[in-house]
A tleap script that builds the chain and sets N, CA, C and O, in Angstrom:
source leaprc.protein.ff14SB
mol = sequence {
  NMET THR GLU LEU ILE GLY MET ILE ALA ALA
  MET LEU THR THR LEU SER PHE VAL PRO GLN
  ALA ALA HIE ILE VAL ARG THR GLY HIE THR
  GLU GLY VAL SER LEU ILE MET TYR ALA LEU
  PHE THR ALA GLY ILE SER VAL TRP LEU ALA
  TYR GLY ILE LEU LEU GLY ALA LEU PRO ILE
  ILE LEU SER ASN GLY VAL THR LEU VAL LEU
  ALA MET THR ILE LEU VAL LEU LYS LEU ARG
  ALA VAL LEU GLN ALA ARG SER ARG VAL GLN
  GLY ALA ALA ASP GLU THR SER ALA PRO ILE
  ALA CSER
}
set mol.1.N position { 130.493 209.699 432.945 }
set mol.1.CA position { 130.696 209.752 434.572 }
set mol.1.C position { 129.993 210.048 435.735 }
set mol.1.O position { 130.247 210.980 436.497 }
set mol.2.N position { 129.140 209.265 435.847 }
set mol.2.CA position { 128.606 209.785 437.714 }
set mol.2.C position { 128.463 208.191 437.760 }
set mol.2.O position { 128.292 207.683 438.869 }
set mol.3.N position { 128.520 207.372 436.633 }
set mol.3.CA position { 128.134 206.007 437.097 }
set mol.3.C position { 129.825 205.376 437.434 }
set mol.3.O position { 130.125 204.316 437.983 }
set mol.4.N position { 131.182 206.980 436.616 }
set mol.4.CA position { 132.503 205.998 436.623 }
set mol.4.C position { 133.140 206.645 438.485 }
set mol.4.O position { 134.000 206.261 439.277 }
set mol.5.N position { 132.262 207.608 438.459 }
set mol.5.CA position { 133.078 208.252 440.014 }
set mol.5.C position { 132.401 207.072 441.248 }
set mol.5.O position { 133.197 206.528 442.013 }
set mol.6.N position { 130.906 206.759 441.343 }
set mol.6.CA position { 130.301 205.973 442.058 }
set mol.6.C position { 131.100 204.871 442.148 }
set mol.6.O position { 131.503 204.497 443.249 }
set mol.7.N position { 131.526 204.014 440.636 }
set mol.7.CA position { 132.438 202.758 440.953 }
set mol.7.C position { 133.653 202.877 441.482 }
set mol.7.O position { 134.182 202.138 442.313 }
set mol.8.N position { 134.136 203.962 440.904 }
set mol.8.CA position { 135.540 204.809 442.380 }
set mol.8.C position { 135.113 204.453 443.262 }
set mol.8.O position { 135.324 203.311 443.671 }
set mol.9.N position { 134.445 205.211 443.795 }
set mol.9.CA position { 134.286 205.039 445.110 }
set mol.9.C position { 134.050 203.808 446.229 }
set mol.9.O position { 134.572 203.781 447.344 }
set mol.10.N position { 133.203 202.861 445.711 }
set mol.10.CA position { 132.943 202.000 446.023 }
set mol.10.C position { 133.317 201.064 446.211 }
set mol.10.O position { 132.912 200.358 447.135 }
set mol.11.N position { 134.494 200.638 445.148 }
set mol.11.CA position { 135.699 199.682 444.910 }
set mol.11.C position { 136.612 200.443 446.158 }
set mol.11.O position { 137.077 199.617 446.943 }
set mol.12.N position { 136.891 201.638 446.423 }
set mol.12.CA position { 137.257 201.737 447.627 }
set mol.12.C position { 137.346 202.174 448.460 }
set mol.12.O position { 138.344 202.695 448.958 }
set mol.13.N position { 136.174 202.069 448.894 }
set mol.13.CA position { 134.786 201.766 450.118 }
set mol.13.C position { 134.890 200.170 450.702 }
set mol.13.O position { 134.752 199.816 451.873 }
set mol.14.N position { 135.209 199.225 449.383 }
set mol.14.CA position { 134.861 197.960 449.475 }
set mol.14.C position { 136.103 197.535 449.774 }
set mol.14.O position { 136.120 197.076 450.916 }
set mol.15.N position { 137.768 197.464 448.923 }
set mol.15.CA position { 138.912 197.358 449.279 }
set mol.15.C position { 138.575 197.772 450.605 }
set mol.15.O position { 138.163 196.853 451.313 }
set mol.16.N position { 138.669 199.538 451.436 }
set mol.16.CA position { 138.919 199.063 452.447 }
set mol.16.C position { 138.888 198.326 453.783 }
set mol.16.O position { 139.441 198.461 454.875 }
set mol.17.N position { 137.716 197.215 453.053 }
set mol.17.CA position { 137.586 196.351 454.200 }
set mol.17.C position { 138.226 194.926 453.920 }
set mol.17.O position { 137.942 193.995 454.673 }
set mol.18.N position { 138.865 194.789 453.121 }
set mol.18.CA position { 140.631 193.775 452.562 }
set mol.18.C position { 140.526 193.230 453.457 }
set mol.18.O position { 139.851 192.348 453.988 }
set mol.19.N position { 141.812 194.274 453.708 }
set mol.19.CA position { 142.892 194.335 455.170 }
set mol.19.C position { 142.425 193.331 456.360 }
set mol.19.O position { 142.931 192.231 456.582 }
set mol.20.N position { 141.136 194.055 457.231 }
set mol.20.CA position { 140.943 193.848 457.936 }
set mol.20.C position { 140.483 192.602 457.806 }
set mol.20.O position { 141.136 191.853 458.533 }
set mol.21.N position { 139.388 191.862 457.016 }
set mol.21.CA position { 138.874 190.638 456.690 }
set mol.21.C position { 139.983 190.038 456.491 }
set mol.21.O position { 139.501 189.018 456.983 }
set mol.22.N position { 141.613 189.539 456.078 }
set mol.22.CA position { 142.085 188.489 455.778 }
set mol.22.C position { 143.459 188.869 457.403 }
set mol.22.O position { 144.284 188.003 457.695 }
set mol.23.N position { 143.418 189.724 457.896 }
set mol.23.CA position { 143.791 189.702 459.177 }
set mol.23.C position { 143.028 188.711 460.092 }
set mol.23.O position { 143.389 187.728 460.740 }
set mol.24.N position { 141.547 189.488 459.860 }
set mol.24.CA position { 141.158 188.237 461.234 }
set mol.24.C position { 140.871 186.788 460.730 }
set mol.24.O position { 141.474 186.031 461.491 }
set mol.25.N position { 140.227 186.102 459.801 }
set mol.25.CA position { 140.689 184.862 458.522 }
set mol.25.C position { 141.704 185.022 459.161 }
set mol.25.O position { 141.316 185.515 460.220 }
set mol.26.N position { 143.129 184.885 459.206 }
set mol.26.CA position { 144.367 185.082 458.985 }
set mol.26.C position { 144.650 184.253 460.589 }
set mol.26.O position { 145.217 183.216 460.936 }
set mol.27.N position { 143.867 185.424 461.321 }
set mol.27.CA position { 144.405 184.978 462.916 }
set mol.27.C position { 143.650 184.670 464.003 }
set mol.27.O position { 143.906 184.513 465.197 }
set mol.28.N position { 142.452 184.604 463.195 }
set mol.28.CA position { 142.147 184.583 464.092 }
set mol.28.C position { 141.264 185.222 465.022 }
set mol.28.O position { 140.224 184.574 465.141 }
set mol.29.N position { 141.301 186.239 465.710 }
set mol.29.CA position { 141.981 187.473 466.571 }
set mol.29.C position { 140.930 188.257 466.007 }
set mol.29.O position { 140.970 188.882 464.946 }
set mol.30.N position { 140.249 188.192 466.590 }
set mol.30.CA position { 138.265 189.412 467.230 }
set mol.30.C position { 138.440 190.116 467.956 }
set mol.30.O position { 137.491 190.877 468.147 }
set mol.31.N position { 139.961 190.389 468.999 }
set mol.31.CA position { 139.454 191.221 470.370 }
set mol.31.C position { 138.499 192.451 469.785 }
set mol.31.O position { 137.333 192.693 470.093 }
set mol.32.N position { 139.449 193.225 468.745 }
set mol.32.CA position { 139.353 194.211 468.494 }
set mol.32.C position { 137.772 194.457 467.310 }
set mol.32.O position { 137.236 195.266 466.553 }
set mol.33.N position { 137.688 193.558 467.692 }
set mol.33.CA position { 136.248 194.282 466.998 }
set mol.33.C position { 134.840 194.122 467.707 }
set mol.33.O position { 134.576 193.012 468.170 }
set mol.34.N position { 134.072 194.976 467.806 }
set mol.34.CA position { 132.555 195.637 468.311 }
set mol.34.C position { 131.997 194.090 468.028 }
set mol.34.O position { 132.837 193.468 467.376 }
set mol.35.N position { 130.691 193.214 468.370 }
set mol.35.CA position { 129.747 192.965 468.058 }
set mol.35.C position { 128.939 193.364 467.685 }
set mol.35.O position { 128.281 192.679 466.903 }
set mol.36.N position { 128.462 194.829 468.045 }
set mol.36.CA position { 127.291 195.754 468.102 }
set mol.36.C position { 127.513 195.462 466.914 }
set mol.36.O position { 127.244 194.512 466.178 }
set mol.37.N position { 128.445 197.131 466.764 }
set mol.37.CA position { 128.836 197.819 465.360 }
set mol.37.C position { 128.712 197.009 464.658 }
set mol.37.O position { 127.549 197.015 464.254 }
set mol.38.N position { 129.393 196.083 464.144 }
set mol.38.CA position { 129.531 195.129 463.023 }
set mol.38.C position { 128.375 194.288 462.711 }
set mol.38.O position { 128.393 193.900 461.543 }
set mol.39.N position { 127.383 193.891 463.397 }
set mol.39.CA position { 125.945 193.814 463.681 }
set mol.39.C position { 125.348 194.393 462.580 }
set mol.39.O position { 125.520 194.020 461.420 }
set mol.40.N position { 124.430 195.588 463.053 }
set mol.40.CA position { 124.889 196.749 463.176 }
set mol.40.C position { 124.996 197.293 461.491 }
set mol.40.O position { 124.116 197.495 460.654 }
set mol.41.N position { 126.693 197.435 461.432 }
set mol.41.CA position { 127.031 197.069 460.228 }
set mol.41.C position { 126.447 196.508 458.720 }
set mol.41.O position { 125.901 196.955 457.712 }
set mol.42.N position { 127.018 195.032 459.354 }
set mol.42.CA position { 126.437 194.588 458.502 }
set mol.42.C position { 124.348 194.142 458.159 }
set mol.42.O position { 123.799 193.564 457.221 }
set mol.43.N position { 123.752 194.821 459.546 }
set mol.43.CA position { 121.999 194.537 458.726 }
set mol.43.C position { 121.822 196.163 457.773 }
set mol.43.O position { 120.832 196.538 457.145 }
set mol.44.N position { 123.268 196.944 457.975 }
set mol.44.CA position { 122.544 198.438 457.005 }
set mol.44.C position { 123.495 198.103 455.481 }
set mol.44.O position { 123.320 198.632 454.384 }
set mol.45.N position { 124.491 197.085 455.851 }
set mol.45.CA position { 125.410 196.628 454.258 }
set mol.45.C position { 123.370 195.865 453.285 }
set mol.45.O position { 122.674 196.117 452.302 }
set mol.46.N position { 123.375 195.221 454.108 }
set mol.46.CA position { 121.552 194.619 453.187 }
set mol.46.C position { 121.610 195.208 453.136 }
set mol.46.O position { 122.615 195.674 452.598 }
set mol.47.N position { 120.012 196.491 453.918 }
set mol.47.CA position { 119.540 197.330 452.745 }
set mol.47.C position { 119.938 198.369 451.925 }
set mol.47.O position { 119.257 199.132 451.240 }
set mol.48.N position { 121.281 198.288 452.106 }
set mol.48.CA position { 122.217 199.355 451.557 }
set mol.48.C position { 122.370 198.367 450.189 }
set mol.48.O position { 122.391 199.019 449.145 }
set mol.49.N position { 122.474 196.984 450.035 }
set mol.49.CA position { 122.458 196.287 448.835 }
set mol.49.C position { 120.889 195.879 448.896 }
set mol.49.O position { 120.803 194.740 448.438 }
set mol.50.N position { 119.843 196.278 449.214 }
set mol.50.CA position { 118.556 195.709 448.614 }
set mol.50.C position { 118.078 197.790 447.423 }
set mol.50.O position { 117.393 197.933 446.411 }
set mol.51.N position { 118.522 198.409 447.904 }
set mol.51.CA position { 118.151 199.313 447.402 }
set mol.51.C position { 119.226 199.869 446.066 }
set mol.51.O position { 119.065 200.703 445.174 }
set mol.52.N position { 120.453 198.887 446.467 }
set mol.52.CA position { 120.723 199.491 445.416 }
set mol.52.C position { 120.615 198.378 444.072 }
set mol.52.O position { 120.905 198.705 442.921 }
set mol.53.N position { 120.182 197.133 444.439 }
set mol.53.CA position { 118.969 196.321 443.407 }
set mol.53.C position { 117.774 196.768 443.248 }
set mol.53.O position { 117.375 196.708 442.085 }
set mol.54.N position { 116.817 197.344 444.266 }
set mol.54.CA position { 115.666 198.396 443.881 }
set mol.54.C position { 115.908 199.743 442.542 }
set mol.54.O position { 115.304 200.000 441.501 }
set mol.55.N position { 117.150 200.377 443.272 }
set mol.55.CA position { 117.438 200.941 442.159 }
set mol.55.C position { 117.967 201.051 440.735 }
set mol.55.O position { 118.004 201.989 439.940 }
set mol.56.N position { 118.471 199.435 440.661 }
set mol.56.CA position { 119.600 198.243 440.025 }
set mol.56.C position { 121.009 199.626 439.661 }
set mol.56.O position { 121.325 200.213 438.626 }
set mol.57.N position { 121.460 199.676 440.891 }
set mol.57.CA position { 122.302 200.669 440.458 }
set mol.57.C position { 123.465 200.426 440.636 }
set mol.57.O position { 123.955 200.967 441.627 }
set mol.58.N position { 124.623 199.306 439.562 }
set mol.58.CA position { 125.279 198.803 440.005 }
set mol.58.C position { 127.176 198.862 440.762 }
set mol.58.O position { 128.110 198.238 441.266 }
set mol.59.N position { 126.563 200.351 440.215 }
set mol.59.CA position { 127.926 200.734 442.383 }
set mol.59.C position { 127.403 200.632 443.511 }
set mol.59.O position { 127.792 200.948 444.635 }
set mol.60.N position { 126.194 200.013 443.004 }
set mol.60.CA position { 125.620 199.741 444.849 }
set mol.60.C position { 125.839 198.714 445.022 }
set mol.60.O position { 126.347 198.210 446.024 }
set mol.61.N position { 125.371 198.053 443.742 }
set mol.61.CA position { 125.043 196.209 443.999 }
set mol.61.C position { 126.304 195.868 444.457 }
set mol.61.O position { 126.414 195.109 445.420 }
set mol.62.N position { 127.385 196.383 443.827 }
set mol.62.CA position { 128.596 195.240 443.908 }
set mol.62.C position { 129.441 195.822 444.519 }
set mol.62.O position { 130.562 195.318 444.589 }
set mol.63.N position { 129.197 196.904 445.069 }
set mol.63.CA position { 129.840 197.270 446.268 }
set mol.63.C position { 129.739 196.080 447.373 }
set mol.63.O position { 130.208 195.027 447.806 }
set mol.64.N position { 128.524 197.327 447.505 }
set mol.64.CA position { 127.264 196.719 448.929 }
set mol.64.C position { 128.113 195.221 448.677 }
set mol.64.O position { 129.241 194.941 449.084 }
set mol.65.N position { 127.168 194.363 447.862 }
set mol.65.CA position { 127.529 192.470 447.363 }
set mol.65.C position { 128.940 192.227 447.849 }
set mol.65.O position { 129.020 191.091 448.316 }
set mol.66.N position { 130.422 193.088 447.922 }
set mol.66.CA position { 131.039 192.356 448.091 }
set mol.66.C position { 131.563 192.567 449.855 }
set mol.66.O position { 132.151 191.787 450.604 }
set mol.67.N position { 131.140 193.717 450.030 }
set mol.67.CA position { 131.249 194.433 451.392 }
set mol.67.C position { 130.321 193.413 452.813 }
set mol.67.O position { 130.653 192.906 453.884 }
set mol.68.N position { 129.130 193.530 452.053 }
set mol.68.CA position { 128.096 192.104 452.896 }
set mol.68.C position { 129.025 190.619 453.134 }
set mol.68.O position { 129.203 190.169 454.266 }
set mol.69.N position { 129.578 189.945 451.875 }
set mol.69.CA position { 130.360 189.018 452.673 }
set mol.69.C position { 131.642 189.219 453.116 }
set mol.69.O position { 132.458 188.318 452.921 }
set mol.70.N position { 131.978 190.219 453.671 }
set mol.70.CA position { 133.472 190.619 454.549 }
set mol.70.C position { 132.290 191.135 455.172 }
set mol.70.O position { 131.266 190.622 454.722 }
set mol.71.N position { 132.165 191.749 455.815 }
set mol.71.CA position { 131.786 191.782 456.899 }
set mol.71.C position { 130.931 190.728 457.634 }
set mol.71.O position { 131.155 190.456 458.813 }
set mol.72.N position { 129.709 189.997 456.751 }
set mol.72.CA position { 129.290 189.040 457.421 }
set mol.72.C position { 130.657 187.954 457.759 }
set mol.72.O position { 130.422 187.237 458.732 }
set mol.73.N position { 131.580 187.800 457.327 }
set mol.73.CA position { 132.885 186.837 457.726 }
set mol.73.C position { 133.424 186.858 459.305 }
set mol.73.O position { 133.612 186.179 460.315 }
set mol.74.N position { 133.555 188.654 458.492 }
set mol.74.CA position { 133.781 189.061 460.366 }
set mol.74.C position { 133.310 189.079 461.251 }
set mol.74.O position { 133.819 189.420 462.318 }
set mol.75.N position { 131.333 188.439 460.936 }
set mol.75.CA position { 130.802 189.120 462.197 }
set mol.75.C position { 130.695 187.308 462.575 }
set mol.75.O position { 130.746 186.786 463.689 }
set mol.76.N position { 130.554 186.722 461.399 }
set mol.76.CA position { 130.331 184.954 461.802 }
set mol.76.C position { 131.972 184.245 462.719 }
set mol.76.O position { 132.207 183.037 462.727 }
set mol.77.N position { 132.597 184.945 463.177 }
set mol.77.CA position { 134.176 185.024 463.876 }
set mol.77.C position { 133.547 185.860 464.344 }
set mol.77.O position { 132.373 185.539 464.528 }
set mol.78.N position { 133.905 187.158 464.727 }
set mol.78.CA position { 133.326 187.187 466.068 }
set mol.78.C position { 131.751 186.156 466.792 }
set mol.78.O position { 131.793 185.198 467.564 }
set mol.79.N position { 131.050 186.537 466.438 }
set mol.79.CA position { 130.258 185.779 466.869 }
set mol.79.C position { 130.401 184.170 467.401 }
set mol.79.O position { 129.539 183.589 468.061 }
set mol.80.N position { 131.849 183.520 466.905 }
set mol.80.CA position { 132.011 182.374 467.144 }
set mol.80.C position { 133.163 182.821 468.146 }
set mol.80.O position { 133.792 181.828 468.509 }
set mol.81.N position { 133.440 183.505 468.471 }
set mol.81.CA position { 134.614 183.656 469.049 }
set mol.81.C position { 134.251 184.525 471.065 }
set mol.81.O position { 134.948 184.679 472.068 }
set mol.82.N position { 132.706 184.861 470.655 }
set mol.82.CA position { 131.806 185.924 471.662 }
set mol.82.C position { 131.306 184.193 472.174 }
set mol.82.O position { 131.430 184.182 473.399 }
set mol.83.N position { 130.889 183.023 471.768 }
set mol.83.CA position { 130.292 182.374 472.180 }
set mol.83.C position { 131.345 180.799 472.592 }
set mol.83.O position { 131.042 179.908 473.386 }
set mol.84.N position { 132.448 180.898 471.837 }
set mol.84.CA position { 133.602 180.420 472.634 }
set mol.84.C position { 133.565 180.841 473.611 }
set mol.84.O position { 132.876 180.280 474.463 }
set mol.85.N position { 134.230 181.916 473.894 }
set mol.85.CA position { 134.412 182.506 475.228 }
set mol.85.C position { 133.390 182.359 476.535 }
set mol.85.O position { 133.670 182.396 477.734 }
set mol.86.N position { 132.465 182.229 476.061 }
set mol.86.CA position { 131.187 182.236 477.258 }
set mol.86.C position { 131.085 180.611 478.083 }
set mol.86.O position { 130.910 180.216 479.236 }
set mol.87.N position { 131.325 179.961 476.648 }
set mol.87.CA position { 131.555 177.697 477.201 }
set mol.87.C position { 132.268 177.777 477.664 }
set mol.87.O position { 132.244 177.244 478.773 }
set mol.88.N position { 133.889 178.710 477.119 }
set mol.88.CA position { 134.627 178.802 478.503 }
set mol.88.C position { 134.298 178.431 480.565 }
set mol.88.O position { 134.366 177.626 481.494 }
set mol.89.N position { 133.870 180.052 480.018 }
set mol.89.CA position { 133.895 181.036 481.507 }
set mol.89.C position { 132.456 179.812 481.794 }
set mol.89.O position { 132.023 179.711 482.942 }
set mol.90.N position { 131.978 179.163 480.923 }
set mol.90.CA position { 130.413 178.381 481.902 }
set mol.90.C position { 131.645 177.164 482.074 }
set mol.90.O position { 132.506 177.992 481.778 }
set mol.91.N position { 132.015 176.587 482.179 }
set mol.91.CA position { 132.790 175.718 482.329 }
set mol.91.C position { 133.156 175.480 482.718 }
set mol.91.O position { 133.263 174.295 483.035 }
set mol.92.N position { 134.124 177.020 483.349 }
set mol.92.CA position { 135.035 177.409 484.444 }
set mol.92.C position { 133.923 177.803 485.853 }
set mol.92.O position { 134.184 177.656 487.047 }
set mol.93.N position { 132.816 178.264 485.317 }
set mol.93.CA position { 132.318 178.315 487.284 }
set mol.93.C position { 130.848 176.837 486.863 }
set mol.93.O position { 129.698 176.871 487.300 }
set mol.94.N position { 131.223 176.139 486.277 }
set mol.94.CA position { 130.986 174.440 486.442 }
set mol.94.C position { 131.179 174.398 486.607 }
set mol.94.O position { 130.662 174.947 487.580 }
set mol.95.N position { 133.037 173.717 487.314 }
set mol.95.CA position { 134.173 173.362 487.729 }
set mol.95.C position { 134.328 173.849 489.303 }
set mol.95.O position { 134.641 173.191 490.295 }
set mol.96.N position { 133.960 175.374 489.146 }
set mol.96.CA position { 134.705 175.381 490.296 }
set mol.96.C position { 133.616 175.415 491.410 }
set mol.96.O position { 134.035 175.547 492.559 }
set mol.97.N position { 131.911 175.284 491.166 }
set mol.97.CA position { 131.028 175.160 491.400 }
set mol.97.C position { 129.732 173.972 491.592 }
set mol.97.O position { 128.507 173.989 491.703 }
set mol.98.N position { 131.012 172.801 491.547 }
set mol.98.CA position { 130.717 171.099 491.230 }
set mol.98.C position { 130.956 171.007 492.648 }
set mol.98.O position { 131.653 171.946 493.033 }
set mol.99.N position { 130.454 169.802 494.017 }
set mol.99.CA position { 130.567 169.563 495.057 }
set mol.99.C position { 131.700 168.511 494.586 }
set mol.99.O position { 131.901 167.714 493.669 }
set mol.100.N position { 132.525 169.147 496.154 }
set mol.100.CA position { 134.133 167.757 495.825 }
set mol.100.C position { 133.415 166.114 496.090 }
set mol.100.O position { 132.286 165.830 496.491 }
set mol.101.N position { 134.477 165.281 495.720 }
set mol.101.CA position { 134.278 164.162 496.040 }
set mol.101.C position { 134.824 163.740 496.790 }
set mol.101.O position { 135.968 164.132 497.023 }
set mol.102.N position { 134.009 162.374 497.763 }
set mol.102.CA position { 135.089 162.255 498.490 }
set mol.102.C position { 135.180 160.915 498.797 }
set mol.102.O position { 136.114 160.502 499.484 }
savepdb mol mol.pdb
quit
């Protein structure tokens, strides 16, 4: 019974990430996502997964394994968006500070 409760809890919390991940993958919009929060969250999920593996606890292993994939997907897309935005800002700054050719 304990294992069943753990599996239900794991399934519900993991499934809660699917709509957000699907939306971000489909649209590419990550503006409402905090980079620091997702970096910390992904690190935390990684540690939970390691903990589950050490315990041999299937609900912890499965839920955190799937959640880690979803969180990493969101984190990578957010990082890509941040780097692209910085690149655009840097490019614009370079253009405005370039000497004018005569």
